[in-house]
Backbone as numpy.savetxt, mean C-alpha at the origin, in Angstrom:
# Nx Ny Nz CAx CAy CAz Cx Cy Cz
5.61 7.07 -17.37 5.26 5.67 -17.52 3.80 5.47 -17.10
3.20 4.45 -17.62 1.78 4.22 -17.45 1.34 4.09 -16.00
2.07 3.36 -15.17 1.64 3.12 -13.79 1.73 4.37 -12.93
2.53 5.38 -13.30 2.64 6.58 -12.47 1.33 7.35 -12.43
0.53 7.26 -13.47 -0.80 7.88 -13.44 -1.64 7.24 -12.35
-1.59 5.93 -12.23 -2.33 5.23 -11.19 -1.82 5.54 -9.79
-0.50 5.64 -9.64 0.04 5.93 -8.32 -0.24 7.37 -7.93
-0.28 8.29 -8.89 -0.64 9.68 -8.60 -2.09 9.75 -8.13
-2.96 9.01 -8.81 -4.37 8.98 -8.42 -4.54 8.35 -7.05
-3.80 7.28 -6.79 -3.89 6.61 -5.48 -3.38 7.52 -4.37
-2.25 8.17 -4.58 -1.70 9.03 -3.53 -2.55 10.26 -3.30
-3.32 10.69 -4.29 -4.22 11.83 -4.12 -5.35 11.53 -3.13
-5.57 10.27 -2.81 -6.60 9.89 -1.85 -6.15 10.08 -0.40
-4.86 10.43 -0.20 -4.28 10.58 1.14 -4.22 12.05 1.55
-4.32 12.30 2.86 -4.09 13.64 3.39 -2.61 13.99 3.21
-2.28 15.26 3.30 -0.89 15.68 3.10 0.05 15.09 4.15
-0.48 14.78 5.35 0.36 14.24 6.43 0.03 12.78 6.76
-0.52 12.08 5.80 -0.93 10.68 6.01 0.25 9.78 6.31
-0.06 8.63 6.92 0.93 7.60 7.21 0.56 6.34 6.45
1.54 5.77 5.75 1.39 4.54 4.99 2.32 3.52 5.65
1.75 2.46 6.22 2.56 1.51 6.97 2.38 0.08 6.45
3.48 -0.54 6.10 3.49 -1.94 5.69 4.13 -2.71 6.84
3.32 -3.42 7.61 3.82 -4.12 8.80 4.77 -5.26 8.45
4.54 -5.91 7.33 5.38 -7.05 6.95 6.80 -6.61 6.62
6.93 -5.53 5.88 8.27 -5.07 5.49 8.85 -4.08 6.50
8.10 -3.79 7.57 8.54 -2.83 8.59 8.83 -1.48 7.97
7.94 -1.04 7.08 8.09 0.21 6.36 7.01 1.19 6.77
7.41 2.43 7.07 6.46 3.50 7.33 6.85 4.69 6.47
5.90 5.19 5.70 6.11 6.34 4.83 5.13 7.41 5.28
5.63 8.65 5.49 4.79 9.72 6.02 4.73 10.87 5.02
3.51 11.31 4.73 3.29 12.45 3.85 2.91 12.03 2.45
1.96 12.75 1.87 1.46 12.41 0.55 2.54 12.37 -0.53
3.46 13.35 -0.59 4.51 13.26 -1.62 5.40 12.02 -1.46
5.74 11.68 -0.21 6.57 10.50 0.03 5.82 9.22 -0.30
4.52 9.20 -0.01 3.70 8.04 -0.36 3.66 7.85 -1.87
3.46 8.94 -2.60 3.44 8.83 -4.06 4.79 8.33 -4.59
5.88 8.85 -4.06 7.19 8.39 -4.48 7.40 6.91 -4.20
7.00 6.47 -2.99 7.12 5.07 -2.64 6.30 4.20 -3.58
5.07 4.61 -3.85 4.22 3.84 -4.76 4.80 3.80 -6.17
5.36 4.92 -6.63 5.99 4.93 -7.96 7.13 3.92 -8.04
7.94 3.86 -6.99 9.11 2.98 -7.00 8.77 1.52 -6.73
7.66 1.26 -6.06 7.41 -0.10 -5.58 6.15 -0.77 -6.12
5.34 -0.07 -6.90 4.03 -0.65 -7.27 4.14 -1.99 -7.99
5.21 -2.21 -8.72 5.37 -3.50 -9.41 5.80 -4.61 -8.46
6.34 -4.24 -7.30 6.84 -5.22 -6.34 5.82 -5.60 -5.28
4.94 -4.68 -4.96 4.03 -4.86 -3.84 2.98 -5.93 -4.12
2.73 -6.80 -3.15 1.68 -7.79 -3.35 0.29 -7.17 -3.34
0.18 -5.92 -2.92 -1.10 -5.21 -2.93 -1.09 -4.09 -3.96
-0.20 -4.18 -4.95 -0.09 -3.16 -5.99 -0.99 -3.44 -7.18
-0.43 -3.25 -8.35 -1.19 -3.40 -9.60 -1.84 -4.77 -9.70
-3.07 -4.80 -10.19 -3.78 -6.05 -10.41 -4.48 -6.63 -9.19
-4.55 -5.86 -8.12 -5.18 -6.32 -6.89 -6.70 -6.18 -6.97
-7.40 -7.16 -6.45 -8.86 -7.12 -6.39 -9.31 -7.17 -4.94
-10.43 -6.55 -4.66 -10.98 -6.54 -3.31 -11.84 -7.78 -3.12
-11.62 -8.46 -2.01 -12.36 -9.69 -1.71 -13.46 -9.46 -0.68
-13.18 -8.66 0.35 -14.15 -8.46 1.44 -13.89 -7.08 2.05
-14.95 -6.33 2.36 -14.82 -4.98 2.91 -15.59 -4.88 4.22
-15.00 -4.18 5.20 -15.70 -3.82 6.44 -15.36 -2.37 6.75
-16.26 -1.68 7.44 -15.91 -0.32 7.82 -17.09 0.59 8.07
-16.73 1.86 8.30 -17.70 2.89 8.58 -17.14 4.22 8.08
-17.75 5.32 8.47 -17.30 6.65 8.04 -15.92 6.99 8.60
-15.51 6.35 9.69 -14.20 6.63 10.28 -13.07 5.83 9.64
-13.43 4.84 8.86 -12.43 4.00 8.22 -12.89 2.56 8.18
-11.97 1.69 7.91 -12.31 0.29 7.82 -11.17 -0.47 7.20
-11.50 -1.52 6.52 -10.45 -2.31 5.91 -11.01 -3.24 4.87
-10.10 -3.88 4.20 -10.52 -4.86 3.21 -9.48 -5.95 3.07
-9.98 -7.10 2.68 -9.11 -8.22 2.33 -8.91 -8.14 0.83
-7.68 -8.30 0.40 -7.40 -8.19 -1.02 -6.82 -9.49 -1.56
-6.97 -9.65 -2.87 -6.42 -10.81 -3.57 -5.70 -10.32 -4.81
-4.69 -11.06 -5.19 -3.96 -10.75 -6.42 -3.68 -12.06 -7.13
-4.49 -12.36 -8.11 -4.38 -13.62 -8.85 -2.97 -13.81 -9.42
-2.43 -14.99 -9.24 -1.14 -15.35 -9.81 0.07 -14.79 -9.06
-0.15 -14.01 -8.02 0.96 -13.45 -7.26 1.48 -14.47 -6.26
2.74 -14.36 -5.91 3.33 -15.23 -4.91 2.60 -15.07 -3.57
2.33 -13.83 -3.21 1.54 -13.51 -2.02 0.18 -13.07 -2.55
-0.76 -14.00 -2.61 -2.01 -13.72 -3.31 -3.12 -13.14 -2.44
-2.85 -12.87 -1.15 -3.88 -12.28 -0.31 -3.23 -11.52 0.86
-4.01 -10.65 1.46 -3.55 -9.85 2.60 -4.67 -8.91 3.01
-4.40 -8.09 4.00 -5.42 -7.15 4.47 -4.85 -5.74 4.52
-5.74 -4.78 4.36 -5.40 -3.36 4.42 -6.43 -2.67 5.29
-5.96 -1.88 6.26 -6.84 -1.09 7.12 -6.65 0.38 6.77
-7.76 1.11 6.75 -7.74 2.53 6.40 -8.31 3.37 7.53
-7.65 4.48 7.84 -8.17 5.48 8.76 -8.52 6.70 7.91
-9.69 7.28 8.16 -10.15 8.43 7.40 -10.25 9.66 8.29
-10.00 10.84 7.70 -10.18 12.07 8.46 -11.64 12.51 8.36
-11.96 13.68 8.88 -13.35 14.16 8.91 -13.90 14.44 7.51
-13.02 14.50 6.50 -13.45 14.73 5.12 -13.44 13.43 4.30
-13.29 12.30 4.97 -13.26 10.97 4.34 -12.05 10.81 3.42
-10.94 11.46 3.79 -9.68 11.31 3.07 -8.78 10.42 3.92
-8.01 9.56 3.29 -7.18 8.59 4.02 -6.08 9.31 4.81
-6.10 9.12 6.12 -5.04 9.68 6.97 -4.06 8.60 7.42
-4.46 7.35 7.26 -3.58 6.25 7.64 -3.95 4.99 6.87
-2.95 4.29 6.41 -3.13 2.99 5.75 -2.13 2.04 6.39
-2.64 0.89 6.81 -1.79 -0.15 7.38 -2.09 -1.45 6.64
-1.05 -2.13 6.22 -1.24 -3.39 5.50 -0.36 -4.48 6.10
-0.81 -5.70 5.95 -0.02 -6.87 6.37 -0.28 -7.99 5.37
0.78 -8.74 5.11 0.73 -9.87 4.18 1.77 -10.88 4.63
1.74 -12.07 4.09 2.62 -13.15 4.53 3.99 -13.04 3.87
4.93 -12.41 4.56 6.27 -12.23 4.03 7.07 -13.51 3.91
6.63 -14.58 4.55 7.34 -15.86 4.44 7.19 -16.49 3.05
6.26 -15.96 2.27 6.03 -16.52 0.94 6.98 -15.96 -0.12
7.78 -14.96 0.25 8.74 -14.39 -0.71 10.16 -14.56 -0.18
11.11 -14.56 -1.09 12.51 -14.76 -0.68 13.13 -13.46 -0.17
14.29 -13.59 0.43 14.98 -12.43 0.99 15.30 -11.38 -0.05
15.65 -11.80 -1.26 15.99 -10.85 -2.32 14.80 -9.96 -2.66
13.61 -10.53 -2.67 12.40 -9.76 -2.97 12.15 -8.73 -1.87
12.29 -9.14 -0.62 12.12 -8.22 0.50 13.15 -7.10 0.43
14.39 -7.43 0.12 15.45 -6.43 0.01 15.15 -5.44 -1.11
14.67 -5.93 -2.24 14.31 -5.06 -3.35 13.16 -4.13 -2.96
12.19 -4.66 -2.24 11.06 -3.85 -1.77 11.55 -2.77 -0.81
12.43 -3.13 0.10 12.96 -2.15 1.06 13.78 -1.08 0.35
14.48 -1.44 -0.70 15.25 -0.45 -1.46 14.32 0.59 -2.08
13.09 0.21 -2.38 12.12 1.14 -2.96 11.66 2.20 -1.96
11.96 2.00 -0.68 11.57 3.00 0.32 12.54 4.17 0.34
13.67 4.04 -0.30 14.70 5.08 -0.28 14.40 6.12 -1.36
14.25 7.37 -0.95 14.05 8.46 -1.90 15.38 8.84 -2.50
15.40 9.04 -3.79 16.67 9.39 -4.48 16.63 10.79 -4.97
C-alpha cells in the first residue's frame, strides 16, 4: 500500500533500539522494526501522521522538537521531541497532543494499532 513506503522511510530515521513514545495514548514502542510496524498500522489514525506540517522548530545537534499542525484534523496541533545519537539518527521520539479532542472509540482504535499481529 502507498503509505507503507512513507512509514518505511520514516522508521529508517530511527536507531535499531530507538524508543517511540506517545504520552497522550500512553504508548511506548521500542526498536526500529516495532516502530515501523506501529506506524504501518496507525499512520491513518495518528494526529501527527499523514498530512502533518511543521509549524515551529527548536533544537541542536543533540535533538530538539517541533510543533506540528494537521489541517482539518480533529486534533490539529501537538508537539514532538526528538533525541539524536552521535550520528544524528533518532534514538528517541516523544509526542503529546490533546486527547480530550477525540472520543474513546478513536483512542481504543489507536491503542489496538499498538498490538503486533
